[in-house]
C-alpha positions as CSV (number, residue, x, y, z in Angstrom):
1,X,266.7,67.5,-9.7
2,X,269.8,66.8,-7.6
3,X,270.2,64.2,-4.9
4,X,271.2,64.6,-1.3
5,X,274.3,62.7,0.0
6,X,274.1,59.0,0.3
7,X,276.0,57.1,3.0
8,X,277.0,53.9,1.1
9,X,279.6,51.2,0.9
10,X,278.8,50.0,-2.6
11,X,277.8,51.4,-5.9
12,X,276.1,49.2,-8.5
13,X,276.3,50.4,-12.1
14,X,274.3,49.6,-15.2
15,X,276.6,49.0,-18.2
16,X,275.2,50.1,-21.6
17,X,274.3,53.8,-21.6
18,X,275.7,54.3,-18.1
19,X,279.4,53.2,-18.1
20,X,279.8,52.7,-21.8
21,X,278.5,54.1,-25.0
22,X,277.8,50.8,-26.9
23,X,275.2,51.8,-29.4
24,X,277.5,51.7,-32.5
25,X,278.5,48.1,-31.9
26,X,274.9,47.1,-31.3
27,X,273.7,49.0,-34.4
28,X,276.3,47.3,-36.6
29,X,275.4,43.9,-35.3
30,X,271.7,44.5,-35.6
31,X,271.9,45.7,-39.2
32,X,274.2,42.7,-40.2
33,X,271.5,40.5,-38.7
34,X,268.7,42.2,-40.5
35,X,270.6,42.2,-43.9
36,X,271.3,38.5,-43.5
37,X,267.6,37.9,-42.8
38,X,266.5,40.1,-45.7
39,X,264.7,42.6,-43.5
40,X,264.8,46.4,-43.5
41,X,267.7,48.0,-41.7
42,X,267.4,50.2,-38.6
43,X,268.8,53.6,-37.8
44,X,271.2,54.2,-35.0
45,X,268.6,56.1,-33.1
46,X,266.1,53.3,-33.4
47,X,268.7,50.9,-32.0
48,X,269.5,53.3,-29.2
49,X,265.8,53.2,-28.2
50,X,265.7,49.4,-28.4
51,X,268.5,48.8,-25.9
52,X,267.7,48.0,-22.3
53,X,266.2,44.6,-21.8
54,X,268.7,42.2,-23.3
55,X,269.4,40.7,-26.7
56,X,266.1,38.9,-27.2
57,X,264.1,42.0,-26.6
58,X,266.5,44.0,-28.9
59,X,266.0,41.4,-31.7
60,X,262.2,41.4,-31.1
61,X,262.1,45.2,-31.5
62,X,264.3,45.1,-34.6
63,X,262.1,42.6,-36.3
64,X,258.8,44.2,-35.2
65,X,257.1,41.1,-36.6
66,X,254.3,39.7,-34.4
67,X,253.9,36.8,-36.8
68,X,257.4,35.5,-36.7
69,X,257.6,31.9,-35.5
70,X,259.4,30.9,-32.4
71,X,261.9,28.9,-34.4
72,X,262.6,31.9,-36.7
73,X,262.9,34.2,-33.8
74,X,265.4,32.0,-32.0
75,X,267.4,31.7,-35.2
76,X,267.4,35.5,-35.5
77,X,268.7,35.8,-32.0
78,X,271.6,33.5,-32.8
79,X,272.3,35.4,-36.0
80,X,272.5,38.6,-33.9
81,X,274.8,36.9,-31.4
82,X,277.1,35.7,-34.1
83,X,277.5,39.3,-35.5
84,X,277.7,40.9,-32.1
85,X,280.6,38.7,-31.1
86,X,282.5,40.4,-33.9
87,X,281.4,43.9,-33.2
88,X,281.3,43.9,-29.4
89,X,283.8,46.3,-28.0
90,X,285.0,47.5,-31.4
91,X,283.6,51.1,-31.1
92,X,282.4,51.1,-27.5
93,X,284.0,53.5,-25.1
94,X,283.5,54.8,-21.5
95,X,281.6,58.0,-21.2
96,X,283.3,61.3,-20.2
97,X,284.9,61.2,-16.7
98,X,283.9,57.5,-16.1
99,X,287.5,56.3,-15.6
100,X,288.4,59.2,-13.3
101,X,285.3,58.7,-11.2
102,X,285.9,54.9,-10.9
103,X,289.5,55.7,-9.8
104,X,288.2,58.1,-7.2
105,X,285.6,55.7,-5.8
106,X,288.2,52.8,-5.7
107,X,290.6,55.0,-3.8
108,X,287.8,55.9,-1.3
109,X,287.3,52.2,-0.6
110,X,283.8,52.0,-2.1
111,X,282.9,48.5,-3.5
112,X,281.7,48.5,-7.0
113,X,279.7,46.1,-9.2
114,X,277.9,46.0,-12.5
115,X,274.3,44.9,-12.9
116,X,273.4,44.5,-16.6
117,X,270.8,42.6,-18.7
118,X,273.6,42.0,-21.2
119,X,274.6,38.3,-21.4
120,X,277.8,37.4,-19.5
121,X,279.6,36.2,-22.7
122,X,279.3,39.8,-24.1
123,X,279.4,41.9,-20.9
124,X,282.6,40.5,-19.5
125,X,284.6,40.7,-22.7
126,X,283.3,44.2,-23.2
127,X,284.5,45.3,-19.7
128,X,287.9,43.8,-20.5
129,X,288.1,45.4,-23.9
130,X,287.4,48.8,-22.5
131,X,289.7,48.4,-19.6
132,X,287.1,48.6,-16.9
133,X,286.9,45.0,-15.7
134,X,289.3,45.4,-12.7
135,X,287.2,48.0,-11.0
136,X,284.3,45.7,-10.2
137,X,284.1,43.1,-7.5
138,X,280.8,41.7,-8.9
139,X,279.4,41.5,-12.4
140,X,275.9,40.2,-12.5
141,X,274.6,39.6,-16.1
142,X,271.4,38.7,-17.9
143,X,270.9,34.9,-17.8
144,X,272.7,34.4,-14.5
145,X,269.4,34.5,-12.6
146,X,265.8,33.6,-13.6
147,X,264.7,37.3,-13.6
148,X,266.4,40.2,-15.3
149,X,266.0,43.9,-14.5
150,X,263.5,45.5,-13.7
151,X,263.1,42.7,-11.2
152,X,265.3,43.3,-8.1
153,X,267.0,39.9,-8.1
154,X,270.2,40.8,-9.9
155,X,270.8,43.9,-7.8
156,X,270.3,42.0,-4.6
157,X,272.6,39.3,-5.8
158,X,275.3,41.8,-6.5
159,X,275.0,43.1,-3.0
160,X,275.5,39.6,-1.7
161,X,278.5,39.1,-3.8
162,X,280.0,42.3,-2.5
163,X,279.0,41.4,1.1
164,X,277.2,44.7,1.4
165,X,273.7,45.1,2.8
166,X,271.2,46.7,0.4
167,X,270.8,49.6,2.9
168,X,274.4,50.5,2.2
169,X,274.2,50.4,-1.6
170,X,273.1,52.7,-4.4
171,X,272.3,52.0,-8.0
172,X,273.5,54.2,-10.9
173,X,271.8,53.6,-14.2
174,X,270.2,55.4,-17.2
175,X,266.7,54.2,-17.6
176,X,263.3,53.3,-16.1
177,X,264.5,49.7,-16.2
178,X,267.3,50.6,-13.7
179,X,265.0,52.8,-11.6
180,X,262.3,50.1,-11.2
181,X,264.9,47.5,-10.4
182,X,266.5,49.6,-7.6
183,X,263.1,50.7,-6.2
184,X,261.9,47.1,-6.1
185,X,265.0,46.2,-4.2
186,X,264.6,49.2,-1.8
187,X,267.8,50.8,-3.0
188,X,268.2,54.5,-4.0
189,X,268.9,55.1,-7.7
190,X,270.6,57.9,-9.7
191,X,270.2,58.2,-13.4
192,X,272.6,59.5,-16.0
193,X,270.9,61.9,-18.4
194,X,272.8,60.8,-21.5
195,X,271.9,57.1,-21.7
196,X,269.5,54.7,-23.3
197,X,266.0,55.2,-22.0
198,X,263.9,53.1,-24.4
199,X,262.5,56.3,-25.7
200,X,261.2,57.7,-22.4
201,X,262.5,61.2,-21.4
202,X,264.8,60.6,-18.4
203,X,263.4,63.6,-16.5
204,X,260.0,61.9,-16.4
205,X,261.5,58.8,-14.7
206,X,261.0,58.5,-10.9
207,X,264.5,58.4,-9.3
208,X,266.6,59.9,-6.5
209,X,268.6,62.2,-8.7
210,X,269.9,62.9,-12.2
211,X,273.6,63.2,-13.2
212,X,274.8,64.8,-16.4
213,X,278.3,63.3,-16.1
214,X,280.1,60.7,-13.9
215,X,282.2,63.2,-12.1
216,X,279.1,64.5,-10.3
217,X,278.8,61.2,-8.4
218,X,281.6,61.1,-5.8
219,X,280.5,64.3,-4.0
220,X,277.1,62.7,-3.4
221,X,278.5,59.6,-1.6
222,X,279.4,60.1,2.0
223,X,280.9,57.3,4.0
């Protein structure tokens, strides 16, 4: 499935699994947490399928313990955060053709933003560590608003920060989480085929087009 051209002034990107491959950092932090808590470790592929709805959901999926108390769960989240502060950005890297594509979009005058469920104190340092921070006029992170993706609030807030109407914006993500967010906001959405889909085959997710690499994006954007 390939999309038609979209006449837009702004492109809003998901972060993990879309711009950056971050699973190794998350996997290391998750297993350090689990080891500290005396729980079974997780495989890289398991962690890959757990990514998408923020740190608390990742920790919940790692623990897979419906009987864990609220206090113990909150403590586990803090243990994860402590370890992730050390691993965040250490192995993460932009996917193939991401930098070249962002350069091309910037040169064309398109505004760009990031809409991620990752908390601000991890997302912003990650963008800085990987050299991507300066591309984006808005970075909307988990915890900034009451509702995370797949609610539309974060995407709409990013449009406001960029002073672009939603009818002139497009979302680029990697999962049903991103697709549902964009659709709830009334914004078209393209999905990368290589990202983190929470175990759902990307070709089964309702969207406006699939991209196998970032370089396929600029030709679809007419202004």
